[in-house]
N, C-alpha and C positions, 0 to 999 in steps of 0.2 A: 112246365116251365121251359122255356124256349132258349136254347142257344148257351146253356151254361156252360164257361169254361173253367177248369182247376188249374190253370197255370199260375203260379206265384209271378207278381210282376216285382220288378226290382225299384219301380218308380213309386213315389208316394204322391199321391192323388189328393187336392185339398178340396173341401166343400164349403164355400163363403155360406158361414153361421150366423150371421147377422139377424136373420127374419127369413121367412117363408118355410118352403120343404127341403130342408137340408138333410135331415134326417132318413128322408125316403131315398134320397141319392146315395147317401154312405150305406144303406142297407143293400141295395143292387150291388155297390163295388163288392162289398164284403160277400157277396153268394157268389162273386168272381173271384175270390181269395185275393183282392187288391187292398192293399194299404190306403184306406181314405180318413183323412183328421180332417176337424173342424177347424175352419179360418177365420179368426176372429180379430187378431192383432197383425200387425206388421211383423212382428218375430215369427207368428204361425206362417205367414206368407214367404217367409224365406225359405222355410223346410220343404216346400214341395214344388213338384216338378210340373204339374198342372192343377188347373182349376176348373171346378164346376161352379158357374153361377145359378144358383136355382131360382124357381118360381117364388113368387111372393106378391108383395105391394112395391113397385118399382119408385115411386117416389118418397116411400118410406126407406126403402132400400139405398136410396141416394142419400138421404138425411145420414142413414145409419154410416154409410162409407166416410161420410166427412165427420163424423163425430168420434169414429172409432180411429181416426188417419189411415185409413185402408185406401183411401181414393189415389193417391197419387203414388204410393209403392205399386199397385195394381196396374195401373196405367204405365209406370215405366218398367215393370214385369211385360206387360203386352208388347212393347215396343220391342223388346228384347225377345220375342218369340215364345214368351210362355203359351203352351196349348191351353184353350180356354172353351167349355162349353158351357153355353148359357141357354137356358129353358124358360120361356114364358117371360117373367119379368128382368130374367137376367138376359134374355136377348133384346130386351127395350135398353138395357142398360149398356150394352156392346153397340148400340147400333150409332150410325152416324148422325143421325137426326130423327128426335122423338116429336112427331108432327104436332101431337096436341100433349105435350107436357107442360108442368108448370114452368113459369118463369127460372124459378130457383132449381129446378131439377137438373142432375148432372149426368151425362154419358161419356162413355170412353172413346167414342169415336174409332172404335177397332174393326166395324167391319161397313163396308160401304151399302148399308141398307138405310131406307127411311122406313119407320112404324109408326103405327098408329095405335094408342093402346086401348085395352078392352073392345076391340073393333067387332068384336062377336056378339057383345051385349053384357048384359050383367050375369053374376052368378047364375042366376035362373035359367040365362041361356045356353050355359054350358053343354057340351055334346061329347060324342065317341064318334070316330070314323076310323076305317079301314084303308091307309094309305099305302102306296107304292113307294120304295125307297131304293133310290139306285144303289147296287151291291148287295142289296139283300134280296134273297130268292123267294121271300113270302112276305105277305103284307103284314105290316105293324100296325097295332091296336092304339091308335092316338087318342089321348084324352084333352080337349080344349076347355080349360076353364077360364072365363074372362080373358080370352086370349087375344093377344095383340096381332095384326096383321103387318104382314110387310108390303108394303105400298110401291117400293122402287128396289131394283139391285143395281149396284153398279158392274162395271165392264168386267171385274176381278172377280165376283162373287158368283159362286155356281149354282144352282138351284138343285137341290138333291130328292124333293120330295113335293107335292101338290096334294091339297085338298081343294076339289074343284078347280077353279082356275088361280087361286092363290098359292104363292111359294110357303111352305109351313116347315122347310128344312133347308139351310142353306151353309155354305162353307167358303171363307177365303182365306186363304193360308195357314194361320194355325188357329182360326176363329171356326167353330159350329155351334150353330143357332138353330133352335127349335122354337115354334111360335106353342107347341103343345108339352105336356108333362111326359115325359118318356118314363119317367121313375115311378108312373101310377099303373103303367102298364106290365102284366105278368111276363117279360120279354127283357131281358139284358142286352139284345143285339146293338141297338144305338150306343149304349154304353161301350162295349166293344169295340165299336166302329169308332168312337174316341180314343180309346186308349190304344189303339193301332197307330194314331199318329201321335202320341206322347214318346 
């Protein structure tokens, strides 16, 4: 296990729990002794100081955000500066533009990136790679599953890590996004990095 911290955080982290890999994110925060709760309703959202939007299926998550009446409350909290960490499908939902999204697919337009869904191929094309991340002293083992690709970044977006020529970790103000699944690595450092901004 790399980088485990035992400091108790006073902040409450929400993990969007409509669909996808939310339980794995919760386990990472629990290893860090951080209170991480499932967010399924607007009332749940009101109780958290930050939010993780996990991987999953972005079009399904978009529909569930509407049916659960969470889309507008999250959008409003984002405008108010809520720190959010979006991974894989979560990154797609936070993007300014989804280049190959369905006509009815919503995004929060929270970070100035254009993304392409499933850009690296289907499930069978999933892969893992060691990537160097700004501010981390050792490489991070990144797991890419039907991963989206960041096609372009706005001038306010900071690229924090690359895989080959592709930006796979980026930040703009209160928004951190990853193309990969950091919750599947046996490494808590990216979640710690997110917590520093909360």
